[in-house]
C-alpha positions in Angstrom: 122.8 116.2 117.6 126.1 117.5 118.8 126.7 119.9 121.6 126.2 123.6 121.0 129.1 126.0 120.5 127.1 128.5 122.6 127.4 126.4 125.7 131.0 127.2 126.5 130.3 130.9 126.0 127.3 130.8 128.3 129.0 128.8 131.0 132.0 131.1 131.2 131.9 133.6 134.0 130.4 136.8 133.1 131.5 140.1 134.5 129.1 141.5 137.0 128.6 145.2 137.6 128.0 144.9 141.3 129.0 142.3 143.9 125.5 140.9 144.3 124.9 140.5 140.5 127.1 137.4 140.3 124.5 135.0 141.7 121.8 136.5 139.5 124.0 136.2 136.5 124.8 132.6 137.2 121.1 131.8 137.7 120.3 133.5 134.4 123.1 131.6 132.7 121.7 128.3 134.1 118.3 129.2 132.9 119.6 130.0 129.4 121.6 126.8 129.3 118.6 124.8 130.3 116.4 126.4 127.7 119.1 125.8 125.1 119.3 122.1 126.1 115.5 121.8 125.8 115.5 123.4 122.4 118.4 121.2 121.2 116.4 118.1 122.4 113.3 119.4 120.6 115.4 119.8 117.4 116.9 116.3 117.8 113.4 114.8 118.4 112.1 116.6 115.3 115.1 115.4 113.3 114.4 111.8 114.4 110.7 112.2 113.6 111.6 113.6 110.1 113.9 110.7 109.5 111.2 108.2 110.5 108.7 110.0 108.3 111.1 110.0 105.4 111.7 106.3 105.8 107.9 105.6 106.0 107.3 107.7 102.9 110.1 105.8 101.0 108.5 102.5 102.2 105.1 103.6 100.9 106.6 104.7 97.6 108.2 101.3 97.2 105.0 99.5 98.1 103.1 101.7 95.6 105.6 101.0 92.8 105.2 97.3 93.6 101.4 97.6 93.5 101.6 99.4 90.1 103.9 96.7 88.7 101.5 94.0 89.9 98.5 95.9 88.4 100.3 96.1 85.1 101.2 92.4 85.2 97.5 91.6 86.0 96.3 93.8 83.1 98.7 92.2 80.7 97.6 88.7 81.8 93.9 89.7 81.4 94.6 91.2 78.0 96.4 88.0 76.8 93.5 85.8 78.2 90.9 88.1 76.5 92.8 87.8 73.2 93.0 84.0 73.5 89.3 83.8 74.3 88.4 86.1 71.4 90.5 83.9 69.0 88.9 80.7 70.4 85.4 82.3 69.9 86.3 83.2 66.3 87.5 79.6 65.7 84.3 78.1 67.2 82.2 80.5 65.0 84.1 79.4 61.9 83.5 75.7 62.9 79.8 76.4 63.5 79.5 78.1 60.1 81.1 75.1 58.5 78.9 72.6 60.3 75.8 74.7 59.4 76.9 74.7 55.7 77.4 71.0 55.8 74.0 70.5 57.4 72.3 72.7 54.8 74.0 70.8 52.0 73.1 67.4 53.5 69.4 68.5 53.9 69.3 69.8 50.3 70.8 66.6 49.1 68.3 64.6 51.1 65.4 66.7 49.8 66.6 66.3 46.2 66.5 62.5 46.6 62.9 62.3 48.0 60.2 61.4 45.5 57.1 63.3 45.5 53.7 62.5 43.8 50.6 64.4 43.5 47.4 63.3 45.2 43.9 63.7 43.8 43.7 67.4 45.0 47.0 68.3 43.2 49.1 68.6 46.4 52.5 67.1 46.4 53.1 64.4 48.9 56.1 62.4 49.8 56.1 58.9 48.2 55.9 56.0 50.6 
């Protein structure tokens, strides 16, 4: 921080009512000047601390924004992967249905071509 405008006023000689008061007045002025310098230093230190705190907060906000962006990217990638897997599952289910239909048709066709005959008890048996 800059120098105080009060310092020149405090360091200027003050009128003393009696001859012995000059030394007392000067000591009091020095005390006040010292207290003022201490307070100015405290304010300067607080200002520096506030600046550092602000910079840290801004850094954390940037980091948080980056983390949110990465999270959104990850969610989008997961959504796309899920969609692709769901589509693949649907394709495989269609293929399975088709193969099952072909198998059922082949089994029916095979069963239709088999020759059966009745034995003495009247039960049907496959011809050999």
